[in-house]
C-alpha positions, 0 to 999 in steps of 0.5 A: 494674853490679859494682865493678869496672864501676863504677870502669872507667866512673869512670875513662873519665868521668875521662880524658874529663874531663881530656881537655876540661880540656886542650883549654879549657886550650890557649893560644888564639892567632892566626897572621896569613898571605894569603889563601886560594888562596895557599901561605902560607895552606896553611902557616898552616893546616898548622901550625895543624892540627898544632899544635892537635892538639899540644894546648897551643896552639890556633891560629887563622888569619886571612887579611890581603890580604898578608904586610906588612899584618898586621905592625904588629899581629904587632908590637903584640902584637895577633895572636900569630904570623905566615907571613912570609919571610926578605927581608921580615923583613929589611926590616921588622926593620932599619927605614927606614935599609935598603933593597933596590932603593932603597926599603923601605916595610915597617913597622919591627917591633922587637917581632918575632921568629922562632920557626922557618925552614921550607921554601924558598919558591918563586915564578916569573914566569907567563904565559898559555900563548899568550902567546909569552913564554918567558924573562924577557928577553921581558918587555922592553917588555910589561905587567907586574903591579906595585906590590902596595900590599898585599902588598910582598913580591912587588914584590921577587919581580918585581924579583928576576925582572927583574933576573936578565936585567938588566932594571929596572921602567923596562924594562917596563909596570908595571899597578899592583895591590894584591895577589898574587891581583890580579895573577893576576886582570890576566894572566887578563883580559888587562890584564898579560902576566906576574905572579909567584906561588908554584908549584902555588898554588890561584889560579895552579890556578883561572887555568889552567882558565880561561885556561891559564897556564905559568911562565917562566924566569929567567936561569939563567947564572952572571951571572943568579945573581949579579946576583939575589943581589947585588940581593935578600939571601935570595934564591937560584935554584932549578933546576925540571924539565919537570913538576915542578909545574903550568905548568912546560912546560920545565926552568927556573929560578926563586927560592928563599928561607926561609919564616919563622914569626915571633912577637910579642916579647911571647909568653910564652916557654912558648907560643912553645916549646909551639907550635915543639915542636908543629912539630918534633914534628909534621914528618912529619904536614905532609908529606902537606898539601901538596908546599910541606911536603917540605922542611920538615925538622927538619935546616933548622929551626934556622940561624945564617943569621937576618934577625931574632933567635929568640924566647927561647922558640925559643932555649930549645927548641934549647938543650934539643935541643942545637942551638943553636951558638956561630955561632947565638949569635953571629948572635942578637947581631948581629941584637939590635944591629941594634935597641939595647936589644932583648933 
């Protein structure tokens, strides 16, 4: 072997060793999410792939029965990150003194922070295709999946759907279920007439192949929108075209709210910042993974419309990008004031 070839070989070995060392030095973190088959699980998996490829952080996915069940672990630092939503985090961050729909069963989590806002998350009512149910108002007197003891967010989804038509839980027959997937199973098995789920989810596709499902519309009138926004802060209506997603057989409207990537207060600033940087740099890589990432854009990520304070690592990153505005700073201080003593 010539001297030049030997040097080249040594360089290759050094490069490989450096790459392996960098990979082994990646900070391992856990991301709490919903069960397989849910869109939140897809979101967590997609983000873990993009963040892991960036190298500084090595995420692993940990599914739980529902997003509300892992919040205590996020609060105590047993897991580092979570996939949640703006409405849940309003209730969990502000604690039992604040309620929506007369209840707030969420654990109080003063040690959880916001890493970034993601795409809008869309949920819609679903029924069997042959049910004769086409509108939320048709659910009056019907059996509706409810309670969702391990997946509290879905209680609010159903509450919001019903509210658009001026209905309450008293207007339907509640079929108790523990999780969002159990709600689908109840409809498939004929124990319930309707449930709520996100668009284009694997679980709904599986159920559609079994018995045939369709999504039905909320009340799309201005009055229906007003009722929705007043009932659940953070919800807003979204109009959908026929064929836009599986089970949308006619033009309709559903509920949208923002996906949040949450992070424990105790996660080091550099880890939170590196994670956010990897998501920022990898937004285009997310789009082919699932339609939910279509609107996961850099423009949407920074916002002053927050329901819990940003993590300091996220603040540092946004300031570096010159995206931290006076409105965001004001919102940050307002959120921190809701849990005195927090930073």
